[in-house]
N, C-alpha and C positions, 0 to 999 in steps of 0.2 A: 857253444850256445845254439840252441835250435832256431831255424829260420821260419818255423811255422807256429801256429797259434791254435790250440784246441778251441773249438766253438763253445763247449760247455763252461769255459773258464774266462771268456772275454767279458769285459766290463758290462754293466747293464746298459750303459748308454750306447752301445754299438747296435746299429741297425740290421742285424743279421738274425737268421732263424738258427737256434742253437742245435736242433736235432736234424738238420738237413743233411749234415755230413759231419765227419769227425774233425777235420782241420779246416782252417781259414789262413788268410795272409796275416802276417805279423807286422805291426807297425814299426817303422823305423824310428831313428833317433829324430828329435825335433820338438816342436812346441806341444803343449797340452799334456805331456807326460803320458801315463799309462792309459788315460782316458781318450787319447787321440785315436780317430779311426783312420786306417789306411785309406788313401785316395782311391786304391783299386775297389774297395768295397762299395764306395759310392758310385764309381763308374760302372761296375758290373752287377752289384746285387740291389742297388737302389734305383739307379737310372736305367739300367740296361743298355748302356751305350756300347759296351764290349762284352764279349763272351769269355775272354781268357786274359791272363797277364800278358801274353805276347801281343795281343791287340791293344791293350792299355799302353804298353810301351810305345808302340807305333804311333798311337794317337798323341801321347804326350811329347813325343819327339818333334811334333808339327807346332809346338809352342803356341798351341790354341787354348790351353787349359791354364787359367791363372788362379792363383790362391792369394788373396789379398793384394791383388795387382801385380803379382810376379808369376812368370811362366814356370811351371813345375814340370820336371821330367822324371821324378822318382815316383813310382806307383805306390810305394809304401810310406810316403810322406803323411804324417799324422795330420788329420783334419779334425778341428774341434769347434767348441761353442764360439758362435759369433764369427767365425771365419767367413769370408766372402769367396765363393767359388764361381768363376765366369768361364763361359764357353763362347770364346769370341766368334767363332764360324758359325755357331747356331744362334748368336745373339741371345744367349740365355744367361741369366744371373740368379744366384742363390745366396741366401744367408743361411747359415747353419743355426738352428734354433731348437731347443728341446721341446718335444711334443709332451702331452699330458701324461704319457707313460714314463717320461724321463729319457726316452730315446732321442738321439740327435736326428733331426729331420731337416730337409731342405725347403726352405721358404722362398718361393720366387719374389724377385725384386726387380726394380727398374735399373737400367744402365747406370743413371745418376746415383742411385742409391748404393751401387757397387763400388763407388770411389772411396768409401770409408767404411771403417768398422768399429764396433763397440768393444770396450775392454773394461774390465773390472780392475781397479787399483787394489792390489794385495800387498803392497809395500811402498813406503815412501822414505827416501834417505837423502841427506845432503851429501853432495860430491865435492871434489876438489875445484875450487874457484867460487864456491859459494851457491852454485846452482843446485837444483833438486832433481833427483831421479825417481820417477815412478815406475814400479814393476807391475805389469798388468797380468791377468789370470793365465795368459798363454806363455808367459816368460818374456814377453817383449818389454823393453825398456824404453822409456820415453823421458827426454831431459826437459825440464822447464825452468825458466829463470827465477820465477816467483812461486814458491811452493806453498804459500799461506792459504791459497784458495783450494788446495786439493788435500783430501783426507783418505786414509784407507777405507775401503768399501764404497767409495764414490765410483762413478762410471765416467768414462771419457770416450769420445769419438775421434778416432785418428784417421787423418787422410792417408790413403795407401800410396800416394805418390810422394807427398812431402814428408810424410812421417810426423806431421804436426798435429796438435790437438785442435779440433774445430768445434768441439761442443763438450760440455761438461755437466753432469748430473750429480747433485749432492745426495749422499745417504742421509736421509733425515725423515721424520715423521712427515707424511703426506706425499712421499716419493712413490712413483710407479715402479713396482718391482716384479720380477719373475723368479719363481723358485726353480733352481736348476738341478737340485738333488733331493733326496729324501722322498717320502710318499706323497708330497705335493709338488713334485717336480713338473714343470710345464704350466703350473697355474700362476695367474696374474692378479695383481691387485694393489691397493695403496697401503702404504706402511701406517698403521694406526698407533702402534706403540713399540718402542724399543726398550727392552729391559736387560740392563747391565747386570751380569752375574759375577758377584764377587769371586776372587780367586782365579783358578784355572778353568773353570767351567765356561761353556760357550754362551754368549749373549743370545737372547731370543728375540724374535720379531712377530708381533701380531699384525696380519695382513687382512684387509677387508676386500673382498671380491666386488664385482659390479652389482651383483644381486644382494649385497649386504650381508651375506654369509662370510664367515671368517676361518682362517687356518693360522696355525702358529708353527713355526719352524725356527731353526738356528740361523744365526747371522751369516754363517759362512755359505749357507745354501741360497741366499737371495742375491740378485743382481739388479741394480737400478737400470731402468730402461726408459726410453722415450716412447711415446704413442706409436711413432713410426716404426718401431722394432717389434710390434706385435703380430706382424704378418701382412700378407698381401703385397701386391706389385705397386707399392706406392711411388708417386713421382716426387713428392717433396721431402723425401728422406734426406737427413744430413750425411 
């Protein structure tokens, strides 16, 4: 299996210039699946903190780059939607958030906001002992004793240290959402209507923007968020 990735075939979410050169680094195994962006791309191509893989490895060996509160030493570690990337020596903190073109972008946040991350519930199941396990969009599993309050397509905020849920946003009409895929990726608005499609078709969501204009997308493409997750270096973030 090749250790390289052609730029022309990278996912649309990757923040790279496709025609700049033929090859780029390939994401390693880990969260977010094929959509995950190798950490090296953020360090080198987006932030410009390193010029090469060798420099990236040196920097990561200092344990000063944290992803979701954990020091990372692998430059190919996939980074994806809503991950928290912290540079402790620089006192810089970022949330990975889709821009209006659908590419993953780094949004500066406060140190307090970097203590937790948002996750979309994609699966819920009961496990041995009667507890419930929630599987999030990045593959993370969170166990809760009482599952009745949580449903698929809801969003939760997970503390990076304790791994416990500290906030919960339900998927329902009136919820604030962002589209993370499709032609409306990066757009934000409130859910006006959820239309359930019979059979195997995807449910659709009608979303109203702040200017009262609307767009429609499929349910899989929207994530419930809190106002604090729309950007900026907020101080009161969960």
